[in-house]
N, CA, C and O atoms as a CHARMM CRD file, in Angstrom:
* protein
*
  292
    1    1 MET  N     66.24600 160.11500 183.60300 PROA 1      0.00000
    2    1 MET  CA    65.82900 158.73200 183.53900 PROA 1      0.00000
    3    1 MET  C     65.85700 158.28000 182.07900 PROA 1      0.00000
    4    1 MET  O     65.47200 159.02700 181.18000 PROA 1      0.00000
    5    2 THR  N     66.30500 157.08600 181.86400 PROA 2      0.00000
    6    2 THR  CA    66.35400 156.53000 180.52400 PROA 2      0.00000
    7    2 THR  C     65.27200 155.46300 180.35600 PROA 2      0.00000
    8    2 THR  O     64.92800 154.75600 181.30300 PROA 2      0.00000
    9    3 VAL  N     64.74700 155.36100 179.14100 PROA 3      0.00000
   10    3 VAL  CA    63.73300 154.34000 178.86400 PROA 3      0.00000
   11    3 VAL  C     64.28300 153.23400 177.96900 PROA 3      0.00000
   12    3 VAL  O     63.55300 152.31300 177.60300 PROA 3      0.00000
   13    4 LYS  N     65.54000 153.31600 177.62000 PROA 4      0.00000
   14    4 LYS  CA    66.13000 152.32400 176.73200 PROA 4      0.00000
   15    4 LYS  C     65.99900 150.93600 177.34100 PROA 4      0.00000
   16    4 LYS  O     66.37600 150.71000 178.49100 PROA 4      0.00000
   17    5 ASN  N     65.45400 150.00000 176.54700 PROA 5      0.00000
   18    5 ASN  CA    65.22400 148.60800 176.92800 PROA 5      0.00000
   19    5 ASN  C     64.20400 148.42500 178.05800 PROA 5      0.00000
   20    5 ASN  O     64.10600 147.33700 178.62600 PROA 5      0.00000
   21    6 LYS  N     63.46300 149.45300 178.38100 PROA 6      0.00000
   22    6 LYS  CA    62.36000 149.32900 179.34800 PROA 6      0.00000
   23    6 LYS  C     61.09700 148.97800 178.58500 PROA 6      0.00000
   24    6 LYS  O     60.95900 149.34400 177.41700 PROA 6      0.00000
   25    7 VAL  N     60.18200 148.28300 179.21900 PROA 7      0.00000
   26    7 VAL  CA    58.90200 147.95100 178.60700 PROA 7      0.00000
   27    7 VAL  C     57.87300 148.97400 179.08200 PROA 7      0.00000
   28    7 VAL  O     57.71200 149.20400 180.28100 PROA 7      0.00000
   29    8 THR  N     57.18400 149.58000 178.12600 PROA 8      0.00000
   30    8 THR  CA    56.15100 150.55400 178.45300 PROA 8      0.00000
   31    8 THR  C     54.83100 150.09200 177.85700 PROA 8      0.00000
   32    8 THR  O     54.80800 149.49100 176.78300 PROA 8      0.00000
   33    9 VAL  N     53.74400 150.36600 178.54200 PROA 9      0.00000
   34    9 VAL  CA    52.41300 150.04600 178.04600 PROA 9      0.00000
   35    9 VAL  C     51.67300 151.36500 177.85400 PROA 9      0.00000
   36    9 VAL  O     51.51600 152.14600 178.79300 PROA 9      0.00000
   37   10 ILE  N     51.22700 151.59900 176.63600 PROA 10     0.00000
   38   10 ILE  CA    50.50200 152.82100 176.31600 PROA 10     0.00000
   39   10 ILE  C     49.10000 152.43200 175.88100 PROA 10     0.00000
   40   10 ILE  O     48.93700 151.66500 174.93200 PROA 10     0.00000
   41   11 THR  N     48.08800 152.95100 176.56100 PROA 11     0.00000
   42   11 THR  CA    46.71300 152.71200 176.13300 PROA 11     0.00000
   43   11 THR  C     46.29200 153.86100 175.23100 PROA 11     0.00000
   44   11 THR  O     46.76800 154.98500 175.38300 PROA 11     0.00000
   45   12 GLY  N     45.40600 153.57800 174.30300 PROA 12     0.00000
   46   12 GLY  CA    44.95600 154.60700 173.37300 PROA 12     0.00000
   47   12 GLY  C     46.04800 155.01700 172.40600 PROA 12     0.00000
   48   12 GLY  O     46.08500 156.16600 171.96700 PROA 12     0.00000
   49   13 ALA  N     46.93400 154.09800 172.06900 PROA 13     0.00000
   50   13 ALA  CA    48.10600 154.43200 171.26000 PROA 13     0.00000
   51   13 ALA  C     47.84300 154.45100 169.76200 PROA 13     0.00000
   52   13 ALA  O     48.76400 154.68900 168.98000 PROA 13     0.00000
   53   14 SER  N     46.60900 154.20700 169.34700 PROA 14     0.00000
   54   14 SER  CA    46.33500 154.20100 167.91500 PROA 14     0.00000
   55   14 SER  C     46.07700 155.59200 167.36200 PROA 14     0.00000
   56   14 SER  O     45.91800 155.76100 166.15300 PROA 14     0.00000
   57   15 SER  N     46.03200 156.60000 168.24600 PROA 15     0.00000
   58   15 SER  CA    45.85500 157.97300 167.76900 PROA 15     0.00000
   59   15 SER  C     46.16200 158.96800 168.88100 PROA 15     0.00000
   60   15 SER  O     46.29100 158.59600 170.04700 PROA 15     0.00000
   61   16 GLY  N     46.27500 160.21700 168.50900 PROA 16     0.00000
   62   16 GLY  CA    46.39700 161.32300 169.45700 PROA 16     0.00000
   63   16 GLY  C     47.61400 161.27800 170.36400 PROA 16     0.00000
   64   16 GLY  O     48.71100 160.91400 169.93900 PROA 16     0.00000
   65   17 ILE  N     47.40400 161.65500 171.62300 PROA 17     0.00000
   66   17 ILE  CA    48.49000 161.73400 172.60400 PROA 17     0.00000
   67   17 ILE  C     49.11700 160.36800 172.84400 PROA 17     0.00000
   68   17 ILE  O     50.33400 160.26100 172.99500 PROA 17     0.00000
   69   18 GLY  N     48.29400 159.32200 172.88000 PROA 18     0.00000
   70   18 GLY  CA    48.82300 157.96800 173.07800 PROA 18     0.00000
   71   18 GLY  C     49.78100 157.57800 171.96200 PROA 18     0.00000
   72   18 GLY  O     50.84400 157.01600 172.22700 PROA 18     0.00000
   73   19 GLU  N     49.41600 157.87200 170.71700 PROA 19     0.00000
   74   19 GLU  CA    50.28200 157.56200 169.58300 PROA 19     0.00000
   75   19 GLU  C     51.58800 158.35000 169.66000 PROA 19     0.00000
   76   19 GLU  O     52.66600 157.79100 169.45700 PROA 19     0.00000
   77   20 ALA  N     51.49000 159.64000 169.95000 PROA 20     0.00000
   78   20 ALA  CA    52.68500 160.48100 170.04700 PROA 20     0.00000
   79   20 ALA  C     53.60200 160.00400 171.17500 PROA 20     0.00000
   80   20 ALA  O     54.82200 159.97700 171.01600 PROA 20     0.00000
   81   21 SER  N     53.01900 159.63100 172.30200 PROA 21     0.00000
   82   21 SER  CA    53.81200 159.13600 173.43400 PROA 21     0.00000
   83   21 SER  C     54.51700 157.83500 173.07600 PROA 21     0.00000
   84   21 SER  O     55.69700 157.65700 173.38100 PROA 21     0.00000
   85   22 ALA  N     53.79600 156.93000 172.43300 PROA 22     0.00000
   86   22 ALA  CA    54.37200 155.64000 172.04600 PROA 22     0.00000
   87   22 ALA  C     55.53400 155.83700 171.07100 PROA 22     0.00000
   88   22 ALA  O     56.57400 155.19200 171.20700 PROA 22     0.00000
   89   23 LYS  N     55.36500 156.71700 170.09900 PROA 23     0.00000
   90   23 LYS  CA    56.43500 156.98000 169.13400 PROA 23     0.00000
   91   23 LYS  C     57.66500 157.55800 169.82400 PROA 23     0.00000
   92   23 LYS  O     58.79100 157.15300 169.53300 PROA 23     0.00000
   93   24 LEU  N     57.45500 158.49800 170.73200 PROA 24     0.00000
   94   24 LEU  CA    58.57700 159.11700 171.43800 PROA 24     0.00000
   95   24 LEU  C     59.32300 158.09000 172.29200 PROA 24     0.00000
   96   24 LEU  O     60.55300 158.05500 172.28200 PROA 24     0.00000
   97   25 LEU  N     58.59600 157.26400 173.02000 PROA 25     0.00000
   98   25 LEU  CA    59.23500 156.24400 173.84600 PROA 25     0.00000
   99   25 LEU  C     60.01200 155.24200 172.99700 PROA 25     0.00000
  100   25 LEU  O     61.13800 154.88100 173.33800 PROA 25     0.00000
  101   26 ALA  N     59.41300 154.79100 171.89000 PROA 26     0.00000
  102   26 ALA  CA    60.09400 153.84000 171.00500 PROA 26     0.00000
  103   26 ALA  C     61.33600 154.47200 170.38400 PROA 26     0.00000
  104   26 ALA  O     62.36700 153.81300 170.24000 PROA 26     0.00000
  105   27 LYS  N     61.23900 155.72200 170.02600 PROA 27     0.00000
  106   27 LYS  CA    62.38200 156.43600 169.44100 PROA 27     0.00000
  107   27 LYS  C     63.55500 156.47500 170.41500 PROA 27     0.00000
  108   27 LYS  O     64.71500 156.47000 170.00400 PROA 27     0.00000
  109   28 HSD  N     63.24400 156.51300 171.70000 PROA 28     0.00000
  110   28 HSD  CA    64.28700 156.56300 172.72800 PROA 28     0.00000
  111   28 HSD  C     64.66900 155.18600 173.25600 PROA 28     0.00000
  112   28 HSD  O     65.34000 155.07300 174.28100 PROA 28     0.00000
  113   29 GLY  N     64.23600 154.12900 172.54700 PROA 29     0.00000
  114   29 GLY  CA    64.71100 152.78300 172.86400 PROA 29     0.00000
  115   29 GLY  C     63.82200 151.92600 173.72500 PROA 29     0.00000
  116   29 GLY  O     64.20800 150.81300 174.08000 PROA 29     0.00000
  117   30 ALA  N     62.64100 152.40200 174.07400 PROA 30     0.00000
  118   30 ALA  CA    61.73500 151.59100 174.88900 PROA 30     0.00000
  119   30 ALA  C     61.05600 150.53400 174.03300 PROA 30     0.00000
  120   30 ALA  O     60.85700 150.72800 172.83300 PROA 30     0.00000
  121   31 LYS  N     60.70300 149.42200 174.65200 PROA 31     0.00000
  122   31 LYS  CA    59.85200 148.41700 174.03200 PROA 31     0.00000
  123   31 LYS  C     58.42200 148.84700 174.34400 PROA 31     0.00000
  124   31 LYS  O     58.04800 148.93000 175.51400 PROA 31     0.00000
  125   32 VAL  N     57.62900 149.11800 173.33500 PROA 32     0.00000
  126   32 VAL  CA    56.31000 149.70100 173.53600 PROA 32     0.00000
  127   32 VAL  C     55.20800 148.68100 173.25800 PROA 32     0.00000
  128   32 VAL  O     55.15200 148.07700 172.18700 PROA 32     0.00000
  129   33 VAL  N     54.34300 148.50600 174.23700 PROA 33     0.00000
  130   33 VAL  CA    53.15100 147.68200 174.07100 PROA 33     0.00000
  131   33 VAL  C     51.99800 148.64800 173.84000 PROA 33     0.00000
  132   33 VAL  O     51.66900 149.46500 174.70000 PROA 33     0.00000
  133   34 LEU  N     51.38500 148.53800 172.65000 PROA 34     0.00000
  134   34 LEU  CA    50.24300 149.38300 172.32400 PROA 34     0.00000
  135   34 LEU  C     48.99000 148.67600 172.79300 PROA 34     0.00000
  136   34 LEU  O     48.51500 147.74700 172.14000 PROA 34     0.00000
  137   35 GLY  N     48.46200 149.10200 173.90200 PROA 35     0.00000
  138   35 GLY  CA    47.30700 148.44000 174.48500 PROA 35     0.00000
  139   35 GLY  C     45.99900 149.05600 174.06400 PROA 35     0.00000
  140   35 GLY  O     45.89700 150.26300 173.84700 PROA 35     0.00000
  141   36 GLY  N     44.99600 148.20100 173.95100 PROA 36     0.00000
  142   36 GLY  CA    43.66600 148.67500 173.61300 PROA 36     0.00000
  143   36 GLY  C     43.47000 148.94300 172.13900 PROA 36     0.00000
  144   36 GLY  O     42.49100 149.58300 171.75400 PROA 36     0.00000
  145   37 VAL  N     44.37100 148.47200 171.31200 PROA 37     0.00000
  146   37 VAL  CA    44.27500 148.71400 169.88500 PROA 37     0.00000
  147   37 VAL  C     43.17800 147.84500 169.29000 PROA 37     0.00000
  148   37 VAL  O     43.23400 146.61800 169.38000 PROA 37     0.00000
  149   38 ALA  N     42.17800 148.48200 168.68100 PROA 38     0.00000
  150   38 ALA  CA    41.08600 147.75200 168.03600 PROA 38     0.00000
  151   38 ALA  C     41.62600 146.97200 166.84400 PROA 38     0.00000
  152   38 ALA  O     42.57800 147.40500 166.19400 PROA 38     0.00000
  153   39 LYS  N     41.02100 145.83100 166.55900 PROA 39     0.00000
  154   39 LYS  CA    41.49500 144.98200 165.46600 PROA 39     0.00000
  155   39 LYS  C     41.61600 145.75000 164.15400 PROA 39     0.00000
  156   39 LYS  O     42.59300 145.58400 163.42400 PROA 39     0.00000
  157   40 ARG  N     40.63900 146.57800 163.85600 PROA 40     0.00000
  158   40 ARG  CA    40.65700 147.28900 162.58000 PROA 40     0.00000
  159   40 ARG  C     41.75400 148.34900 162.51700 PROA 40     0.00000
  160   40 ARG  O     42.16900 148.74000 161.42600 PROA 40     0.00000
  161   41 ARG  N     42.22000 148.81100 163.64800 PROA 41     0.00000
  162   41 ARG  CA    43.27200 149.82400 163.67600 PROA 41     0.00000
  163   41 ARG  C     44.66700 149.22800 163.80800 PROA 41     0.00000
  164   41 ARG  O     45.66100 149.91400 163.57000 PROA 41     0.00000
  165   42 LYS  N     44.74500 147.95900 164.18400 PROA 42     0.00000
  166   42 LYS  CA    46.03200 147.34200 164.47800 PROA 42     0.00000
  167   42 LYS  C     46.99100 147.39300 163.28800 PROA 42     0.00000
  168   42 LYS  O     48.15900 147.74400 163.45200 PROA 42     0.00000
  169   43 GLN  N     46.50700 147.04400 162.09300 PROA 43     0.00000
  170   43 GLN  CA    47.37600 147.03900 160.91200 PROA 43     0.00000
  171   43 GLN  C     47.86300 148.44600 160.58700 PROA 43     0.00000
  172   43 GLN  O     49.04600 148.64800 160.31000 PROA 43     0.00000
  173   44 ALA  N     46.96200 149.41100 160.62000 PROA 44     0.00000
  174   44 ALA  CA    47.35300 150.79800 160.34200 PROA 44     0.00000
  175   44 ALA  C     48.37200 151.28000 161.36100 PROA 44     0.00000
  176   44 ALA  O     49.30500 152.00900 161.02500 PROA 44     0.00000
  177   45 CYS  N     48.18600 150.87200 162.59000 PROA 45     0.00000
  178   45 CYS  CA    49.10700 151.24200 163.66300 PROA 45     0.00000
  179   45 CYS  C     50.49000 150.65200 163.39900 PROA 45     0.00000
  180   45 CYS  O     51.50100 151.34100 163.53700 PROA 45     0.00000
  181   46 ARG  N     50.53100 149.39900 163.02600 PROA 46     0.00000
  182   46 ARG  CA    51.81000 148.75100 162.73400 PROA 46     0.00000
  183   46 ARG  C     52.53100 149.45100 161.58500 PROA 46     0.00000
  184   46 ARG  O     53.74900 149.62600 161.62900 PROA 46     0.00000
  185   47 ILE  N     51.78700 149.84900 160.56600 PROA 47     0.00000
  186   47 ILE  CA    52.38900 150.53000 159.42700 PROA 47     0.00000
  187   47 ILE  C     52.98300 151.86400 159.85600 PROA 47     0.00000
  188   47 ILE  O     54.09900 152.20000 159.46000 PROA 47     0.00000
  189   48 ARG  N     52.25000 152.62600 160.66200 PROA 48     0.00000
  190   48 ARG  CA    52.75100 153.93600 161.10800 PROA 48     0.00000
  191   48 ARG  C     53.98400 153.80300 162.00400 PROA 48     0.00000
  192   48 ARG  O     54.83100 154.69600 162.02300 PROA 48     0.00000
  193   49 PHE  N     54.09200 152.70200 162.74400 PROA 49     0.00000
  194   49 PHE  CA    55.21600 152.51100 163.65200 PROA 49     0.00000
  195   49 PHE  C     56.34700 151.68000 163.04200 PROA 49     0.00000
  196   49 PHE  O     57.38000 151.47600 163.68100 PROA 49     0.00000
  197   50 ASP  N     56.16000 151.20500 161.82000 PROA 50     0.00000
  198   50 ASP  CA    57.10200 150.27000 161.20600 PROA 50     0.00000
  199   50 ASP  C     58.52900 150.81200 161.15300 PROA 50     0.00000
  200   50 ASP  O     59.48300 150.05500 161.33400 PROA 50     0.00000
  201   51 TYR  N     58.68500 152.09400 160.91200 PROA 51     0.00000
  202   51 TYR  CA    60.02500 152.66900 160.81000 PROA 51     0.00000
  203   51 TYR  C     60.80700 152.57800 162.11900 PROA 51     0.00000
  204   51 TYR  O     62.02800 152.73000 162.12200 PROA 51     0.00000
  205   52 LEU  N     60.12000 152.33500 163.21500 PROA 52     0.00000
  206   52 LEU  CA    60.79400 152.21400 164.51300 PROA 52     0.00000
  207   52 LEU  C     61.37000 150.82900 164.73500 PROA 52     0.00000
  208   52 LEU  O     62.15000 150.62000 165.66400 PROA 52     0.00000
  209   53 GLY  N     60.99300 149.88500 163.89300 PROA 53     0.00000
  210   53 GLY  CA    61.49900 148.52500 164.02200 PROA 53     0.00000
  211   53 GLY  C     60.51400 147.62300 164.73200 PROA 53     0.00000
  212   53 GLY  O     59.88500 148.02700 165.71100 PROA 53     0.00000
  213   54 ARG  N     60.37900 146.41400 164.24600 PROA 54     0.00000
  214   54 ARG  CA    59.42600 145.45000 164.80300 PROA 54     0.00000
  215   54 ARG  C     59.75000 145.07000 166.24300 PROA 54     0.00000
  216   54 ARG  O     58.84400 144.73200 167.00500 PROA 54     0.00000
  217   55 ASN  N     61.01000 145.11800 166.62700 PROA 55     0.00000
  218   55 ASN  CA    61.39000 144.70900 167.98100 PROA 55     0.00000
  219   55 ASN  C     60.95100 145.70400 169.04000 PROA 55     0.00000
  220   55 ASN  O     60.93500 145.37700 170.22700 PROA 55     0.00000
  221   56 SER  N     60.59300 146.92100 168.62600 PROA 56     0.00000
  222   56 SER  CA    60.23000 147.92900 169.61300 PROA 56     0.00000
  223   56 SER  C     58.72300 148.03800 169.82200 PROA 56     0.00000
  224   56 SER  O     58.27200 148.86800 170.61200 PROA 56     0.00000
  225   57 LEU  N     57.93400 147.21000 169.12600 PROA 57     0.00000
  226   57 LEU  CA    56.49800 147.39700 169.14100 PROA 57     0.00000
  227   57 LEU  C     55.72600 146.08400 169.27600 PROA 57     0.00000
  228   57 LEU  O     56.01000 145.10100 168.59200 PROA 57     0.00000
  229   58 ILE  N     54.74900 146.09600 170.17100 PROA 58     0.00000
  230   58 ILE  CA    53.81200 144.98600 170.30600 PROA 58     0.00000
  231   58 ILE  C     52.41500 145.59800 170.34800 PROA 58     0.00000
  232   58 ILE  O     52.12800 146.43000 171.20800 PROA 58     0.00000
  233   59 CYS  N     51.55400 145.19600 169.43400 PROA 59     0.00000
  234   59 CYS  CA    50.15800 145.64500 169.44200 PROA 59     0.00000
  235   59 CYS  C     49.31600 144.54000 170.04600 PROA 59     0.00000
  236   59 CYS  O     49.40000 143.38700 169.62200 PROA 59     0.00000
  237   60 MET  N     48.51000 144.88200 171.02800 PROA 60     0.00000
  238   60 MET  CA    47.63800 143.85800 171.60400 PROA 60     0.00000
  239   60 MET  C     46.35100 144.48100 172.11700 PROA 60     0.00000
  240   60 MET  O     46.31100 145.64000 172.53100 PROA 60     0.00000
  241   61 ARG  N     45.31700 143.68200 172.07500 PROA 61     0.00000
  242   61 ARG  CA    44.02200 144.13400 172.56700 PROA 61     0.00000
  243   61 ARG  C     44.01800 143.99700 174.08700 PROA 61     0.00000
  244   61 ARG  O     44.25200 142.91600 174.62800 PROA 61     0.00000
  245   62 LEU  N     43.75300 145.09200 174.74900 PROA 62     0.00000
  246   62 LEU  CA    43.63600 145.07800 176.20800 PROA 62     0.00000
  247   62 LEU  C     42.26900 145.64100 176.56200 PROA 62     0.00000
  248   62 LEU  O     42.05400 146.84800 176.45400 PROA 62     0.00000
  249   63 PRO  N     41.35300 144.79900 176.97800 PROA 63     0.00000
  250   63 PRO  CA    40.02900 145.30500 177.34200 PROA 63     0.00000
  251   63 PRO  C     40.11800 146.11800 178.63100 PROA 63     0.00000
  252   63 PRO  O     40.42000 145.57500 179.69400 PROA 63     0.00000
  253   64 LEU  N     39.86100 147.38800 178.53300 PROA 64     0.00000
  254   64 LEU  CA    40.01900 148.26800 179.69000 PROA 64     0.00000
  255   64 LEU  C     38.68700 148.87200 180.13300 PROA 64     0.00000
  256   64 LEU  O     38.65600 149.92400 180.77200 PROA 64     0.00000
  257   65 THR  N     37.59200 148.20100 179.79000 PROA 65     0.00000
  258   65 THR  CA    36.27600 148.75400 180.09000 PROA 65     0.00000
  259   65 THR  C     35.85200 148.56000 181.54300 PROA 65     0.00000
  260   65 THR  O     34.99200 149.28800 182.03700 PROA 65     0.00000
  261   66 SER  N     36.44000 147.59200 182.22500 PROA 66     0.00000
  262   66 SER  CA    36.10200 147.35600 183.62700 PROA 66     0.00000
  263   66 SER  C     37.26600 146.68800 184.33200 PROA 66     0.00000
  264   66 SER  O     38.18000 146.16600 183.69200 PROA 66     0.00000
  265   67 ARG  N     37.22600 146.70700 185.62300 PROA 67     0.00000
  266   67 ARG  CA    38.26400 146.06100 186.42100 PROA 67     0.00000
  267   67 ARG  C     38.31400 144.55400 186.13700 PROA 67     0.00000
  268   67 ARG  O     39.39700 143.97300 186.06300 PROA 67     0.00000
  269   68 ASN  N     37.16400 143.93300 185.98000 PROA 68     0.00000
  270   68 ASN  CA    37.12100 142.49900 185.67400 PROA 68     0.00000
  271   68 ASN  C     37.74900 142.19400 184.32900 PROA 68     0.00000
  272   68 ASN  O     38.45400 141.19500 184.18500 PROA 68     0.00000
  273   69 ALA  N     37.49800 143.05000 183.33300 PROA 69     0.00000
  274   69 ALA  CA    38.07100 142.82900 182.00400 PROA 69     0.00000
  275   69 ALA  C     39.58200 142.90100 182.04700 PROA 69     0.00000
  276   69 ALA  O     40.25600 142.12900 181.36500 PROA 69     0.00000
  277   70 VAL  N     40.12400 143.80700 182.82700 PROA 70     0.00000
  278   70 VAL  CA    41.57400 143.94300 182.94800 PROA 70     0.00000
  279   70 VAL  C     42.16500 142.68600 183.56200 PROA 70     0.00000
  280   70 VAL  O     43.22100 142.22900 183.12400 PROA 70     0.00000
  281   71 GLY  N     41.52000 142.12900 184.54600 PROA 71     0.00000
  282   71 GLY  CA    42.00800 140.92500 185.20500 PROA 71     0.00000
  283   71 GLY  C     41.99300 139.68700 184.32900 PROA 71     0.00000
  284   71 GLY  O     42.70800 138.72400 184.60700 PROA 71     0.00000
  285   72 GLN  N     41.18500 139.69900 183.26900 PROA 72     0.00000
  286   72 GLN  CA    41.08500 138.54300 182.37700 PROA 72     0.00000
  287   72 GLN  C     42.16200 138.53100 181.31500 PROA 72     0.00000
  288   72 GLN  O     42.33200 137.51700 180.63700 PROA 72     0.00000
  289   73 THR  N     42.88800 139.60400 181.14600 PROA 73     0.00000
  290   73 THR  CA    43.89900 139.69300 180.08000 PROA 73     0.00000
  291   73 THR  C     45.16400 138.99300 180.47100 PROA 73     0.00000
  292   73 THR  O     46.12000 138.96700 179.69600 PROA 73     0.00000
């Protein structure tokens, strides 16, 4: 299966397994949405992913604390 030009949403992408997964997907051509990125981490996240190109990355806050919060996004 190829991920080139597919849109992927990764939660917890500002560190750990989420970050590694997002980098791998972007490296293979996926458009990666980094969900749940806290405001204070967003800039650092963008800097770490910058080498992958701006077109492959979208950082956005996704409240995932409850089912209702998810529906409001």
